C-alpha positions in Angstrom: 230.7 59.0 179.3 227.5 58.9 176.9 229.0 56.2 175.2 230.5 54.1 178.2 227.1 53.9 179.1 225.6 52.8 176.2 227.9 49.9 176.3 227.3 49.4 179.5 223.7 48.8 178.9 224.2 47.2 175.6 226.8 44.7 176.9 225.8 44.4 180.7 222.0 43.8 180.5 220.3 40.8 178.8 219.5 41.5 175.3 216.2 40.0 175.8 215.2 42.1 179.3 212.8 45.3 178.3 210.6 47.8 179.6 207.3 46.0 180.2 204.8 48.7 179.1 207.0 49.9 176.2 207.7 46.4 174.2 210.1 45.6 171.7 211.2 49.2 171.7 211.5 49.2 175.8 215.6 47.5 175.6 217.5 50.1 177.9 220.5 50.2 175.0 217.8 51.2 172.6 216.4 54.1 174.6 219.8 55.2 175.4 220.4 55.5 171.6 217.4 57.5 171.9 218.9 59.7 174.2 221.8 60.2 172.3 220.2 61.0 168.7 218.3 63.9 171.1 221.6 65.0 172.5 223.2 65.2 169.3 220.3 67.1 167.8 220.7 69.4 170.5 224.2 70.4 170.3 223.9 70.8 166.3 221.4 73.3 167.0 223.7 75.0 169.7 226.8 75.0 167.1 228.4 78.7 167.1 229.8 80.2 164.3 233.3 79.8 165.6 233.1 76.7 166.2 235.4 73.9 164.6 232.7 72.2 162.1 232.9 68.1 162.0 235.0 66.4 159.2 233.3 65.5 156.3 232.6 61.9 157.2 231.3 59.2 154.1 230.0 57.3 156.5 227.8 59.7 157.9 226.4 60.1 154.4 226.2 56.1 153.5 224.1 56.0 157.2 222.0 58.6 155.6 221.4 57.2 152.5 220.8 54.1 154.4 218.3 55.6 156.8 216.5 57.9 153.9 216.1 54.4 151.7 214.6 52.9 155.3 211.8 55.9 155.4 211.1 55.8 152.0 210.3 52.2 151.6 208.5 52.5 155.3 206.6 54.8 153.7 205.3 53.2 150.8 204.9 49.4 152.7 202.2 51.8 155.0 200.7 52.9 151.9 200.2 49.8 150.3 198.6 48.7 153.5 199.9 46.2 156.0 198.1 43.7 158.2 197.5 45.1 161.8 200.7 43.0 163.2 203.0 44.2 160.9 202.5 48.1 161.6 204.2 47.9 165.1 207.5 46.1 163.9 207.9 48.8 160.8 207.3 51.4 163.5 210.1 49.9 165.8 212.0 49.8 163.1 212.4 52.9 162.1 212.5 53.9 166.0 215.5 51.4 166.4 217.5 52.9 163.1 217.3 56.3 165.2 218.5 54.5 168.0 221.5 53.2 166.0 222.1 57.0 164.6 222.5 58.2 167.6 225.7 55.8 168.8 227.1 56.7 165.1 227.0 60.3 165.3 228.1 60.9 168.9 230.9 58.7 168.2 231.8 60.7 165.0 231.2 64.0 166.6 232.0 63.3 170.1 235.0 61.8 170.4 238.1 64.6 169.6 241.4 63.0 170.6 243.3 59.3 170.6 243.0 59.3 174.5 239.1 59.0 174.3 238.9 56.9 171.4 241.4 54.0 173.1 239.9 55.0 176.6 235.9 53.7 174.7 237.9 50.7 172.7 239.4 49.9 175.9 236.2 49.7 177.7 234.3 47.7 175.0 237.4 45.1 175.1 236.7 45.1 179.0 233.4 44.6 178.5 233.6 41.7 176.1 236.0 39.8 178.5 233.7 40.4 181.1 231.1 38.7 179.0 233.4 35.8 178.4 234.0 35.0 181.8 230.2 34.7 182.4 229.9 32.7 179.1 232.6 30.4 181.0 230.3 30.6 184.4 227.4 29.3 182.2 229.4 26.2 180.5 230.9 25.3 184.0 227.5 25.9 186.0 224.9 25.0 183.3 223.0 28.2 184.9 221.7 30.9 183.1 222.9 33.3 186.0 221.3 36.6 185.3 217.9 35.2 185.6 217.3 38.2 188.6 217.3 40.8 185.8 213.6 39.6 185.6 212.7 40.1 189.4 213.4 44.5 188.5 210.4 46.5 188.6 208.4 47.0 185.2 211.0 45.2 183.5 210.3 41.8 181.6 213.1 39.0 180.6 212.0 37.0 177.9 211.8 33.4 178.7 213.1 31.9 175.2 216.9 33.5 175.9 217.7 30.7 177.9 220.8 28.6 177.7 220.6 26.0 174.8 222.9 23.1 173.9 223.7 20.9 170.8 225.0 17.5 171.2 225.0 17.8 175.1 226.8 20.7 175.2 226.1 24.1 177.0 226.0 27.3 174.3 226.4 29.4 176.7 225.0 33.0 175.9 226.1 35.5 178.8 223.8 38.5 178.4 223.3 38.1 174.6 219.9 36.6 173.2 220.8 33.9 171.0 224.3 31.9 171.1 225.2 33.4 167.4 224.6 37.1 168.9 226.9 35.9 171.5 229.5 34.4 169.3 229.2 37.4 167.0 229.8 39.8 169.9 233.1 38.2 171.1 234.3 37.3 167.3 234.0 41.3 166.5 235.7 42.5 169.5 238.7 40.0 169.3 240.5 42.1 167.2 240.5 44.8 170.1 241.2 42.6 173.0 244.3 41.2 171.1 245.2 44.8 169.8 245.0 45.8 174.2 247.2 43.0 174.7 250.5 44.0 172.0 250.3 47.8 172.8 251.1 49.0 176.2 249.7 52.5 174.8 246.3 51.0 174.6 246.4 49.7 178.1 245.3 51.4 181.1 247.8 49.5 183.1 251.6 48.9 183.0 252.7 46.1 180.5 253.3 43.8 183.6 249.0 43.3 183.5 249.7 42.6 179.9 248.7 38.6 180.5 245.3 39.8 181.7 244.8 40.8 178.0 246.3 37.4 177.0 244.1 35.2 179.1 241.2 37.3 178.0 242.2 36.4 174.3 242.5 32.3 175.3 239.3 32.8 177.0 237.6 34.0 173.5 239.5 31.6 171.6 238.4 28.7 173.9 234.8 29.7 173.7 234.5 29.7 170.1 236.1 26.2 169.9 233.0 25.1 172.7 230.5 26.9 171.4 229.5 24.0 169.0 229.0 26.5 166.5 230.1 26.7 162.7 229.5 30.5 162.6 231.5 31.3 165.5 234.2 28.8 164.3 234.4 30.6 161.0 234.4 33.8 162.6 237.6 33.0 164.8 239.7 31.8 162.2 238.6 34.7 160.2 240.1 37.1 163.0 243.0 34.7 164.1 244.4 34.7 160.3 243.6 38.3 159.6 245.5 39.7 162.6 248.7 37.6 162.4 250.2 40.7 160.5 250.2 42.9 163.7 251.9 40.5 165.6 256.2 41.1 165.4 257.6 38.6 163.4 259.8 36.8 165.6 256.3 36.1 167.6 254.4 34.8 165.0 255.2 31.2 165.2 255.1 31.2 168.9 251.2 32.2 168.6 250.5 30.0 166.3 251.9 27.1 168.6 250.4 28.8 171.4 246.9 28.8 169.3 247.7 24.5 168.7 248.2 24.0 172.2 245.2 26.0 173.5 242.8 24.0 170.9 244.7 20.9 172.1 244.0 21.4 175.6 240.5 22.6 175.3 239.8 19.3 172.9 241.1 17.3 176.1 239.4 19.1 179.0 235.9 19.0 176.8 235.5 15.1 176.0 233.7 14.9 172.4 234.4 18.2 171.4 236.8 17.1 168.6 233.8 14.9 167.0 231.3 17.6 167.7 233.3 19.9 165.7 234.2 17.5 162.9 230.8 16.9 162.3 229.5 20.8 162.2 230.9 20.8 158.8 231.7 17.4 157.5 227.6 16.7 158.1 226.9 20.4 156.6 225.2 18.7 153.9 222.5 17.1 155.5 222.4 19.4 158.6 218.6 21.3 158.8 220.1 24.8 160.1 222.7 24.9 156.9 219.9 23.5 154.2 217.6 26.0 155.9 220.0 29.0 155.1 221.0 27.6 151.5 217.4 26.9 150.7 216.8 30.7 152.0 218.9 32.4 149.5 217.1 30.2 146.6 213.8 31.6 148.1 215.1 35.2 148.2 214.5 36.3 144.8 211.1 35.0 145.4 210.6 38.4 147.4 212.9 40.3 146.3 211.1 40.6 143.0 207.5 42.0 144.8 210.0 45.0 145.6 213.0 45.1 144.0 214.3 48.5 144.6 213.1 50.0 147.7 212.2 46.6 149.3 209.2 44.9 151.6 209.3 47.8 154.3 212.3 47.7 157.0 210.9 45.4 160.1 208.1 44.2 158.1 209.3 40.9 157.0 208.1 38.8 159.2 208.9 35.0 160.5 205.7 34.1 159.9 206.8 34.2 155.7 210.1 32.8 155.7 213.1 33.0 158.3 216.2 33.7 156.1 218.8 33.7 159.1 221.0 35.6 157.0 220.8 39.6 157.4 222.1 40.5 154.0 219.4 38.4 152.5 216.6 40.3 154.6 217.7 43.7 153.8 217.9 42.5 150.1 214.2 41.8 151.0 213.3 44.4 152.9 215.1 47.6 151.5 215.6 45.9 148.3 219.0 46.8 146.1 219.2 50.9 147.0 219.1 49.4 150.7 221.7 46.9 150.3 223.9 48.9 148.6 223.6 51.7 151.3 224.3 48.6 153.7 227.6 48.1 152.3 228.6 51.7 151.7 228.5 52.0 155.6 230.9 49.0 155.7 232.9 50.7 152.9 233.0 53.9 154.3 233.7 52.7 158.2 237.2 50.4 156.6 237.9 53.3 154.5 238.1 55.6 157.1 240.4 53.3 159.4 242.4 52.6 156.6 242.7 56.0 156.1 243.6 57.2 159.1 246.1 54.3 159.5 248.0 56.3 156.2 247.8 59.6 156.9 249.3 58.8 161.2 252.5 57.7 161.7 251.7 56.8 165.3 252.0 53.0 166.5 249.0 52.8 168.4 246.4 54.9 165.5 247.8 52.1 162.9 246.9 48.9 165.6 243.9 50.4 166.9 242.8 51.0 162.5 244.0 47.6 161.4 242.2 46.5 164.9 238.5 48.4 164.0 239.3 46.9 160.1 239.2 43.5 161.0 235.8 43.9 163.4 234.2 45.6 161.1 234.6 42.9 158.5 233.9 39.7 160.9 230.7 41.2 161.7 229.8 41.9 158.4 230.5 38.1 157.5 228.7 36.5 160.7 225.4 38.7 159.3 225.3 36.2 157.0 224.6 33.4 159.2 221.0 35.1 161.2 219.4 38.1 161.2 221.7 40.0 163.1 219.9 43.8 163.3 217.1 41.9 164.7 219.6 41.5 167.8 220.3 44.5 170.1 223.8 43.4 170.5 225.2 42.4 167.3 222.9 45.5 165.5 224.4 48.6 168.6 228.2 47.3 168.1 228.0 47.3 164.6 227.1 51.0 164.3 229.5 51.3 167.1 232.4 50.1 165.4 231.6 52.6 162.4 231.6 55.5 164.8 234.8 54.8 166.0 236.2 54.2 162.6 234.9 57.6 161.4 236.2 58.8 164.8 239.8 57.5 163.7 239.8 59.5 160.7 239.5 62.6 162.7 242.7 61.7 164.8 244.5 60.4 161.3 243.9 63.9 160.0 245.2 65.9 162.5 247.9 64.0 162.8 248.4 64.5 159.4 247.6 68.4 159.7 250.0 68.0 162.6 252.8 66.7 160.8 252.5 69.3 157.6 252.8 72.0 160.2 256.2 70.8 161.9 257.4 68.7 159.1 257.8 66.0 162.2 255.6 63.7 163.8 254.8 64.5 167.5 253.1 62.7 170.5 250.2 64.7 171.2 
């Protein structure tokens, strides 16, 4: 239930909505993450000697290494002295790390069964599907449709989270702060939506409702195509190719043809879309946003050299210095080589945990969910290269939520392996 509330706040509440009195840390999902870490600490303090001890999780060790490096970097930055306007962002960064720790640790230690895990994954898939519907409504009406959140007493809605456009086409954001945050949310959850469409065991509804999940898959794919974003298209193509192996062999050709048909239908319904999309890639060499990202990679070593091991301090590198539009570059600058390695270790540990669960378990649903979570982790990590993703609450929260699900799935896989060892055969449980 605690993680479900987090998903509702993360996806259902605009990312740019915050408690006015608390500033940038006043986002509801961040505050609830702090509640989660407090709950986790209290629950750990109440563990009794005869309670079942949580499994050792490589994700936990990787995240703790990342957190320690961030704290050391934070302390070093303050000891060096910082401008007044950099102290608050640095403190906010540490608070957000605590919030993400709450999400990760509660998922690792709080999800005990495959039923709980599939229920959470399904709720995430449902939430993102509803975001896709909202995005479509924004495209059709050319209205944000979420302004009413700003009228809640004590809350403030940032104005620069409004809808934008490119080449005359609306760039939907749903409740996200930016189109890239929205695209990353959709693409990272798409593997789970596909898993729900494929597996009756993953769904709460009978098989006759599978068409709703396929409709959600089609809608997310269509939004990737009409979002006028290279990043969204790259993310979608990555997911589409990576998820082909989970389809039954006799349906793979049908899926490819259906996907091509969907693309053709979208091109017909949105005049000029083909030309705009092609221009995004053929004109990349002269595009200002592409040139900015390439130039940022050239400039990154200049900033990294100032503190190559632990960085300048998490949250201290403000846009006035440079805008990288690349979270990997930001991590290297703010947390140095040690921080970048620890962050990669989080991803590697999450992928390994899901892969290990697939290896240990013979249950089809475990194997499907494990594969889907691996793709989700990889695609969200890929899209981190296109914007400073950890600065956005939705993408940052989802990253650590996926990592927590991967670790929880490893618990399920280990339980399946133990059951097989005890009984010599697979049993449903």
